[in-house]
C-alpha positions as CSV (number, residue, x, y, z in Angstrom):
1,M,-60.5,-16.7,93.7
2,W,-58.5,-13.5,92.8
3,W,-59.3,-10.0,92.8
4,M,-57.7,-6.7,91.5
5,I,-57.5,-3.6,93.4
6,G,-58.8,-0.3,91.9
7,A,-56.6,0.8,88.9
8,E,-53.8,-1.2,90.2
9,R,-53.5,-4.1,87.8
10,R,-51.7,-6.5,90.6
11,I,-53.7,-9.7,91.5
12,I,-53.7,-10.5,95.0
13,P,-55.1,-13.9,96.6
14,T,-57.9,-13.5,98.7
15,M,-57.2,-16.7,100.6
16,G,-53.5,-15.8,100.9
17,T,-51.7,-15.7,104.7
18,T,-50.0,-12.6,103.9
19,M,-50.8,-9.2,101.8
20,D,-48.6,-7.6,99.3
21,D,-46.3,-4.9,100.6
22,F,-48.1,-2.2,98.3
23,L,-51.3,-2.9,100.4
24,I,-49.6,-2.7,103.7
25,R,-48.0,0.6,102.8
26,A,-51.4,1.9,101.5
27,L,-53.0,1.1,105.0
28,I,-50.1,2.5,106.8
29,A,-50.4,5.8,104.7
30,G,-54.0,6.2,105.1
31,L,-54.0,5.8,108.9
32,G,-51.2,8.4,109.0
33,V,-53.1,11.1,106.9
34,A,-56.4,10.3,109.3
35,A,-54.3,10.6,112.3
36,V,-53.3,14.5,111.3
37,A,-56.4,15.1,109.1
38,G,-58.9,14.5,112.1
39,P,-57.6,17.3,114.6
40,L,-57.0,20.0,111.7
41,G,-60.5,19.2,110.0
42,C,-62.4,19.8,113.3
43,V,-60.9,23.4,113.3
44,L,-61.9,23.7,109.6
45,V,-65.4,22.7,110.4
46,W,-65.8,25.0,113.6
47,R,-64.4,27.9,111.6
48,R,-66.5,27.1,108.6
49,M,-63.5,27.2,106.3
50,A,-64.4,24.2,104.0
51,Y,-64.4,26.3,100.9
52,F,-61.0,27.7,102.1
53,G,-59.4,24.3,102.4
54,N,-60.9,23.2,99.0
55,A,-59.2,26.3,97.4
56,L,-55.9,25.4,98.9
57,S,-56.4,21.6,97.7
58,H,-57.0,22.8,93.9
59,A,-53.8,24.5,94.0
60,A,-52.2,21.2,94.6
61,L,-52.4,20.2,90.8
62,L,-50.5,23.3,89.8
63,G,-47.6,22.4,92.3
64,V,-47.7,18.9,90.6
65,A,-47.2,20.6,87.1
66,L,-44.5,22.7,88.5
67,G,-42.9,19.7,89.9
68,L,-42.7,17.9,86.5
69,M,-41.7,21.0,84.9
70,L,-38.7,21.7,87.2
71,A,-38.1,17.6,87.8
72,V,-38.2,18.1,91.6
73,N,-40.0,16.1,94.2
74,L,-43.8,16.3,93.8
75,T,-44.5,16.5,97.5
76,V,-42.0,19.4,97.9
77,S,-43.6,21.3,95.0
78,V,-47.2,20.6,96.1
79,I,-46.5,21.9,99.6
80,L,-44.7,25.1,98.2
81,V,-47.4,26.0,96.1
82,C,-49.7,25.3,98.6
83,I,-48.2,27.6,100.9
84,A,-48.0,30.5,98.3
85,V,-51.4,30.1,97.6
86,A,-52.5,30.1,101.2
87,G,-50.1,33.4,101.5
88,L,-52.1,34.8,98.8
89,M,-55.3,34.0,100.4
90,I,-54.3,35.7,103.6
91,A,-53.1,38.7,102.0
92,L,-56.4,39.2,99.8
93,E,-58.7,38.6,103.1
94,H,-58.7,42.1,104.0
95,Q,-59.4,43.6,100.7
96,R,-63.0,44.8,100.2
97,R,-63.7,44.9,96.5
98,L,-64.7,41.4,96.1
99,S,-66.4,39.1,98.7
100,A,-64.3,36.3,100.4
101,D,-66.1,33.3,98.7
102,T,-65.7,35.3,95.4
103,V,-61.8,35.6,95.8
104,L,-61.4,31.7,96.9
105,G,-63.5,30.8,93.9
106,I,-61.5,32.4,91.7
107,L,-58.1,31.2,93.1
108,A,-59.5,27.5,93.8
109,H,-60.6,26.9,90.0
110,G,-57.9,29.7,88.5
111,A,-55.0,27.4,90.1
112,L,-57.0,24.3,89.1
113,A,-57.3,25.2,85.4
114,L,-53.5,26.5,85.6
115,G,-52.4,23.2,86.5
116,L,-54.3,21.5,84.0
117,V,-53.0,23.7,81.1
118,A,-49.5,23.5,82.4
119,L,-49.6,19.7,82.4
120,S,-50.9,19.8,78.7
121,F,-47.7,21.6,77.8
122,L,-45.4,19.0,78.8
123,E,-43.5,17.0,76.5
124,G,-42.1,13.8,76.7
125,V,-43.9,13.2,80.3
126,R,-46.7,10.9,80.4
127,V,-49.1,12.0,83.1
128,D,-52.2,10.2,84.4
129,L,-54.5,12.9,85.5
130,T,-56.8,10.1,87.5
131,T,-53.8,9.4,89.6
132,F,-53.7,13.3,90.6
133,L,-57.2,14.0,90.6
134,F,-58.3,11.3,92.6
135,G,-55.1,9.7,94.1
136,D,-53.2,6.5,94.0
137,I,-53.0,5.2,97.6
138,L,-51.8,1.6,96.3
139,S,-48.6,3.2,94.7
140,V,-47.8,4.6,98.1
141,S,-44.0,4.3,98.3
142,T,-41.6,4.1,101.4
143,L,-40.4,7.7,100.6
144,D,-44.3,8.6,100.7
145,L,-44.8,7.1,104.0
146,V,-41.7,9.0,105.3
147,W,-43.2,12.4,104.2
148,I,-46.5,11.3,105.6
149,Y,-45.5,10.7,109.2
150,A,-42.7,13.1,109.4
151,G,-45.0,15.9,108.1
152,G,-48.0,14.7,110.0
153,A,-45.6,14.5,113.3
154,V,-44.5,18.1,112.8
155,G,-48.2,19.1,112.1
156,L,-49.8,17.5,115.0
157,A,-46.8,19.3,117.1
158,V,-47.3,22.6,115.8
159,L,-50.9,22.1,116.2
160,A,-50.8,21.1,119.8
161,V,-48.7,24.3,120.6
162,I,-51.5,26.6,119.1
163,W,-54.6,24.6,120.1
164,R,-55.6,26.5,122.9
165,P,-55.2,30.1,121.0
166,L,-57.0,28.6,118.2
167,L,-59.8,27.4,120.3
168,L,-60.0,31.1,121.8
169,I,-60.2,32.7,118.2
170,I,-63.0,30.2,117.3
171,V,-65.1,30.8,120.3
172,H,-64.5,34.8,120.0
173,R,-62.0,36.5,117.7
174,E,-62.0,40.2,119.2
175,L,-62.0,38.6,122.8
176,A,-59.2,36.2,121.7
177,A,-57.1,39.5,120.8
178,V,-57.9,41.5,123.9
179,E,-56.7,38.5,125.8
180,G,-53.4,38.8,124.2
181,V,-53.6,36.1,121.3
182,R,-51.7,37.0,118.1
183,V,-54.8,36.1,116.2
184,Q,-53.4,36.9,112.5
185,L,-50.1,34.8,113.5
186,I,-52.3,31.8,114.7
187,H,-54.4,32.0,111.6
188,T,-51.4,32.1,109.2
189,I,-49.7,29.0,111.0
190,Y,-53.0,27.1,110.8
191,T,-53.3,27.9,107.1
192,L,-49.8,26.8,106.5
193,L,-50.7,23.5,108.3
194,I,-53.4,22.7,106.1
195,A,-51.2,23.4,103.2
196,L,-48.7,20.9,104.4
197,V,-51.4,18.2,104.9
198,I,-52.6,18.6,101.4
199,G,-49.2,18.4,100.0
200,V,-48.1,15.0,102.2
201,A,-51.8,13.4,101.6
202,M,-52.5,14.5,97.8
203,K,-51.4,10.9,96.9
204,I,-54.2,9.1,99.2
205,V,-57.5,10.4,97.5
206,G,-56.2,13.3,95.1
207,V,-56.5,16.7,94.9
208,L,-60.4,17.0,94.3
209,L,-61.1,14.7,97.3
210,I,-58.5,15.4,100.0
211,I,-60.5,18.0,101.6
212,S,-63.2,15.5,102.5
213,M,-60.7,13.5,104.6
214,L,-60.5,16.9,106.7
215,I,-64.3,17.5,106.8
216,I,-66.3,14.5,106.8
217,P,-64.7,12.5,109.8
218,A,-64.8,15.8,111.6
219,A,-68.5,16.4,110.8
220,A,-69.2,12.8,111.8
221,A,-67.4,12.9,115.3
222,R,-69.3,16.4,116.1
223,R,-72.8,14.7,116.6
224,F,-71.1,12.8,119.6
225,A,-68.1,14.8,121.2
226,A,-68.7,16.9,124.1
227,T,-65.2,18.6,124.2
228,P,-63.3,19.7,121.2
229,E,-60.4,17.1,122.0
230,A,-63.0,14.6,122.1
231,M,-64.1,15.7,118.8
232,A,-60.6,15.5,117.3
233,L,-60.0,12.1,118.8
234,G,-63.3,11.0,117.4
235,A,-62.2,12.5,113.9
236,V,-59.1,10.3,113.9
237,V,-61.1,7.2,114.7
238,V,-63.6,7.9,112.0
239,G,-60.9,8.6,109.5
240,A,-59.3,5.5,110.4
241,L,-62.2,3.5,109.9
242,A,-62.8,5.1,106.5
243,V,-59.5,4.1,105.4
244,V,-59.8,0.4,106.6
245,G,-63.4,0.3,105.2
246,G,-62.5,1.9,101.8
247,L,-59.5,-0.3,101.3
248,G,-61.5,-3.4,102.2
249,G,-64.1,-2.2,99.9
250,S,-61.5,-1.5,97.1
251,L,-60.2,-5.2,97.6
252,T,-63.8,-6.8,97.3
253,W,-65.4,-4.8,94.6
254,D,-62.4,-3.8,92.4
255,T,-63.3,0.0,92.9
256,P,-60.7,3.0,93.0
257,A,-59.4,3.1,96.4
258,G,-59.3,6.7,97.1
259,P,-62.9,7.3,96.3
260,S,-63.7,4.3,98.0
261,I,-62.4,5.7,101.2
262,V,-64.3,8.9,100.8
263,V,-67.5,6.9,100.3
264,C,-66.9,4.9,103.3
265,A,-66.5,8.1,105.5
266,L,-69.6,9.4,103.7
267,A,-71.4,6.2,105.0
268,L,-70.0,6.7,108.6
269,F,-71.1,10.0,108.6
270,V,-74.7,9.1,107.7
271,L,-74.7,6.4,110.4
272,A,-73.3,8.8,112.8
273,G,-76.5,11.0,111.8
274,G,-79.0,7.8,112.3
275,V,-77.3,6.9,115.8
276,A,-77.4,10.7,117.0
277,R,-81.1,10.7,116.4
278,L,-81.8,7.6,118.2
279,W,-79.7,8.6,120.9
280,R,-81.5,11.8,121.4
281,R,-85.0,10.2,121.6
282,P,-84.7,8.6,124.7
283,A,-83.3,11.6,126.4
284,E,-86.2,13.8,125.1
285,A,-88.7,11.3,126.6
């Protein structure tokens, strides 16, 4: 019996002894993204910055368009555009004419629309928007893996350095400043890390769904974690399970791989909520 995975038209025998290389690369890529997205997503949840991350992820499509126009590596162009948009967001944080969510909405949807319009002007370049909007994890190359793991290692190393100051800012921003924490610098570094993750992970679930890999595993792990570090580790585990389950579901039911990973993460979040309620009942009794 044979099955086709997602949008890929390659056929894999379900009874074979080995998996094709592209499926193995997809699994490795997904696990790499889960490892770095988990801890970063925890901070995103704690600081209620989901819409901030969403705005950055939408800007990634503009990076794709510019990368195709200039014939440069798409990962590099996406990272640079996300960093530029992140810098613009930070610069506009202190203006008082418009609320923060209004500014983020303008930047998010404006960047997405600019990306779509720019792509329409590309002549002689065939662009599959579905690939960029919803990801194409099954086409991950060895170079993509290098980007994911090299970028992820750098991101986690930097996050480890700023972890404690970042927690102080989350608990009490003014008190952290009194304690000598350079609040604006830490905030800027963290924002750039989010931009880096979006750039290297875009191919996994696409620009419209990448933020879900940051938020959903962290939100699921939050129900059980007693410490920030435990929540970060739990988010990594939930993200890894979502990748494995999503790819398995895509293999079994011929569904798009990227969205399948997000659906699996959502199912784990709902399951975590149910288990948490059952966990509390004996304690309350």
